[in-house]
Structures are given as C-alpha cells and as structure tokens.
N, C-alpha and C positions, 0 to 999 in steps of 0.2 A: 504493499501500500504507500503511495507516494507520501512525502513530506509535503509536497504541494497541497495536497487535502487539508494540512494542518494551517499552512498559511493562510489559502483562502477562508478558511472556517466554514467551507460547505459543510461540513459533518454537523453544525450545528442545525442545518436545512431552515434558514433564515434567509426569507426571499427578500429582502431590503438592506441588502450590503452597502457597504462605499471602502471597496480596496482604496488606502489612502497611501501613496507612493513614498516611502523614505526608508530609507536606508543608512544608517550610521557608517560612516568613516571609510565607505566604498568596499569595504570588507565584511564585515560582519553579518550580512543575510537580516536583519532586524525588519521586519514589517508591521503594519497596523493597517488593523482594520475596524472600521465604527459599525455595529448592528445595530439595528432598530425592530423592534415588535411593538406595534401600538394594543394590540389587541390582545396578546398572550395567547397562552394553550396550547403552544407548540408540541407539547409531549414529548417521548425519548427522544434523546440524540442519534446521531448512528456512531458506530466505530469510529476511532480516528486512526491515524498511522503511527506506530511507537516509533520514537528518534529522540535523540540527545537534545531536548529543547524544551522550553517552557514556555505557555501563555501568561500573561498578566493581562488580567481583565477588570479595568474601571468602570464601573457602577456609573451611569449618568443621574440616575432614577433608584429607586425604591423597587428593588426585586425579591421574589420568592420563587421557592423549587426544591428540588429534591436530588442528591448528589450521592455517586456510586463511587469509589475506588476501588482498583482491582477485584470487583465483586462483592465490597462491602458499603452496604450502607452507611453514610456519614450524615450525623445531626448537624443540622445547620441552621440559623435562624434569618431572618429577615436583614437583606444587605441593601444598605443604605446608599443616597449619591456620595462621591466624592471617596468610598471605601475598594480597596481593591485584593483580590485573591489570585492566588497561582496555582498553576496545574503543570506540574514535571510529567512530559511528555511518554518518559519512560514508562508511567504507569499506564492501566488502562481504566479509564474515566466514563462515565456514562453521566447525564443529568438528566431529569425531566423538567421540561423548562413550563411552569407553571404560571406566571405571572406577565404582563406586559414587561418588556426592559428595552435602555438602548444605555450601550457599552461601547468601551473602547477597548478594542484587546490586541495586543503586541505578543507577536509569534519571535521568539528571542531562542535562535539556535546557543547553547553554553558553549561554545566557541565563541560569541561575542564578548563572551567576560575574561578574555586573554591576559593576564598580568602586564605582559608587555605594552599592547595597546593603552589601558587603561591608567598604567602605571603603578597596579598594583604588589602588594609581597608577595600573593599566589592568585594562581587564575582560581574561579571558581567552579566548582561540581555540582550544586544543589543549593538550593535558596532554603532558609528555614523558616517557613510557613506551613501550618499545619493545615493540614487535608480540609476542607471546608473553613478557614476562617477567613474573613471580612476585616481586613485594615484600612482603617483611619488614618492615611501618612498625605499630610498636607504637599508633601516635598512631591511624592508620586503624583499624585493629583494633579499639583501644576504645570510639571513637566510633562505628562501624558496629555492634559488639555492644551498647552502652547504648542504641544510637535502636533495632536491631531489638527488643531487649528490653520496651524503652518503648510500642512498637507493641501489642506483644501482648499489653498489661495497661493499655489506654488510660482504663481507670476508675480507677486508680489514679496515672497521669500525667499533668501539665499540659500543655499548649498551649505554654506559655511553655519549659518545659524541651525540647521534640522540638524546638521553632524555634532554641532556643541549640544544642544538639547538632548540628544540621546545619548551621546557621551556620557554628559549629566546624569540620565537615568539611570543606564547602566552600571555607573561608580557607584550611584547611591546604594541600588539593589545589592550590588556586590559587597559594600561595605556594611550595611545595617541590616541587609538578609542572608549573604553569603558568606560570613564568617572570614571576609576578607579585610584589608587595611590600608590606606595608600603608604606606598613606600617611602618611609621616613627619608631615605637617601636620596632623593631625588622630588621630595614633596615640597622643599623651600628653597629660596632664591630665585633669580631670574636668568633670564637668557644672559648670555655673554653677547657684547655690544656687535660681534662678527655675525652672531647668528638673530639674534633681533635685527639687525638690518636687512639680512636674507630673507627673514620675513614677513618685514613690512615690504620689501622689493616685491616679493612674489603676493601679497596680498594685492598689491597697489597696481600690479599689471593686470589682473583681472578685477573690474569693478562689480563686475556683475555678483561677485562671491560664489562663482558655482566652484570652485577650486574647493576638492574635497580635504577636510582637514587631515585625514591620512597623509596624503600626498604632499600637504605642505609641511606635515612633520617630518616624512619621510627625506624630504628636499632639505631641512634641517640637521637631520640626522638626530632626531628625537622621537620619543615617543608620541602617540597622541593625546593622551592623557598628561604628560608632563609640557607639552607645547601650550597646553591652554591654561594649565595652571602657572605656568614659567612666564607668558607673554604676560599674563593678566598681571602678576609682581612687578614685570619692567614697565609697565604702559601704564598700569591701573585699571586697561578694561581686558575684556576678554577679544578675540582677534574678531569677530563678526561684528562688536561694537567699535572697533578701531575701524574698521573697513568702512562702517554706514558712517562715521566724522571723516574719515577721508575724503570718501564721497562727497560730502557736503565741502571741503575744504576745494576738491576741483571746482564744483558746481560755481562757488564763489569766485575764484578766478576768472572761469569761463561768464559768469554775471556782469562783472565790472571790468572784463578786459577785451570782450567779444561782442558782436551783436547779433551772436545765436539765436535762433529763436528757443524759444523755453521747451519745446518739444526736441528738439535736437540735444540742449545739454543734458536733459533728464536720459537720453539714449545715451548719450558719450559717458553720463557718469554712473552706468549701470540700473537704472532706474527702471522700472518695469513701464511707468506711463507717465505722462505730467501729473498725474494726480499723486502717483507716489511721490513723484519727486516733491512735490508741493507738501505734501503730509510729512514726509521725514525731516527736509530742508527747515520746515515751522516748529517742530519741534525741539529742534538741535539748534538754530538761530532766534529762534524769537520772532521771526516774521516771513513773510512770505518771497519768494526767489523774485516775485515782480516788485515787491515794496524794496527789497535789498537791492536789484538795479536801479531802481528809481535814485537810491540815496548815494550808490556807488558806483553805478554804469558808464560806459563812455557818455561822457558831456555832462555828467554830475554836478562837475565841479563848476561848466560856465554858468550852469541853472542857478546854483549857490552863489 
C-alpha cells in the first residue's frame, strides 16, 4: 500500500479536502492537507499505509469520534479547536468519524526530524504523545495555522517563509515531544562575517524569496536549523524577514531614483503584485509607495 495514500489522506474518505503544497527545506517531504466535513457521520475510516511517518492533526473546531490503535479501542474525550493529536503510521489506526470536523493534517516522514538539518543533539525516532491524547499547544497551533494560510496564497508567500515555519514546527515537535534538544555546541553565536555576507548576497540575488533554506544553508556550509538561528543572532531577524526588508530597501531606491511604474517596481522587488507591494511597504515604512515617491522621488526637491 503506497505511502501516497497517507499523504493524500484518502483513507479518511473525506470528500472536501484541500491539499496544500508545502515542503520544508526541499528534502523533508512534509505535506499539509486541510480536511472539512460540515455534516459529520462519515463513519469508519479505511486502512492506511504502514510507514515510518507521523500525522499531526490540528483541530479547527470541536470534534468527537472513536479511535482504535492496533485493534485496541482507545478512550478519548472531545477534542477542541486549537488542540492537536499525533498518529504514528507504524501502528495500525482506525477511526469512527462521528461529528463534523475541520482540521489541518500534516504528514511528516520521520526522516524530517534529521538531527543535522535541524541542528539537534540527535534525530527523533518517535513522538511522545499518548494514543488518543489531544494537546493544546499554542506554538503548534500558531505555526500550523500560519503554514496552512501561507499555502493557500502561495503567490504572496515566499518559499523562504514556508521553509522557516515548517523548520520551526519540526524543531518544536522534536524538542518538546521527541526527547531531543538543540545542539548546544552550535546553538549560540552568530555567523562569521564571511558566511553572513554570503547568505545576504544569496538572499538578495533572489528577491522573490524562492530560494529554499536547505540550498541557502548548503551554500553557506551549515545546517538549515543553525543557519536560521545564527542569522537571527547576527542580524536580529530571521532570513525571510531580512529579505522582506531588503525588498523594501530596493523598492525605496527605485521610487526615489527612477520613474518606473509601481507595478514594474513591485515585480523587480519580488512582490506578487502591486497590492502585495503596497501592503508590505506600508507595514515597514509607515506610508504607501506612492506617498514615499511624492516625498523622495524625482522632482520632489524642486516641488519642495
């Protein structure tokens, strides 16, 4: 039975699914799907594939159902919005889907918890979450919702951002529920000046933000997890936020030094469209690109 069955969540027999394309670090194979059943009463699930992977299911509304693990019935209470549960696909699971539900499900191969990529002391073999347990974890809730939202609007979301969020989610799961920890030998300190400049050059060369974290880290000779932590120590910002500000800096140069149309500047600076450009620019500068050009653009001195 193919693991693709698990990634697609077809064994849950939910008609209204939204596969959201999002793969962390270009290697981990993490995927996310939103499943919605407003009517409830879907009944028993089909068998899933056995594989070395885990499903993380975050509830967006209250859910009630029945659950079995390896043929044994698992007592479970009502699961509330914002709570998550974990299912190791090396076990055989069966659910009786009783109530309506709306959830975000992550398919995570165990290889995604690689110690080298995440900068951990050791890789994770399993998550310490009891069968049927529903956990209220605001970090998992926030990261999962952010990633699902980003995946629904890829045109305004950079790959750099989704990689960052997924890496943060994997690291949190590994350290909070996987009995691992950040490698203290490489957890503190920033990037050396040469590596930091190399990272900034590579980020600036692709203002669209589609450079995967894994490729950026490999070019800098460090792990993905270490790169994000050390870059933030050096600059005060994670790579995706630094790039966002770099985009705005380039846009300011274009607005003050050229008569390029706004739509053209938006494209040159890696924004999805003029609306996206205006929204991000105003959030950082405190005024719209048009207002900035009127104050600093060609001819502004003569008008003053």
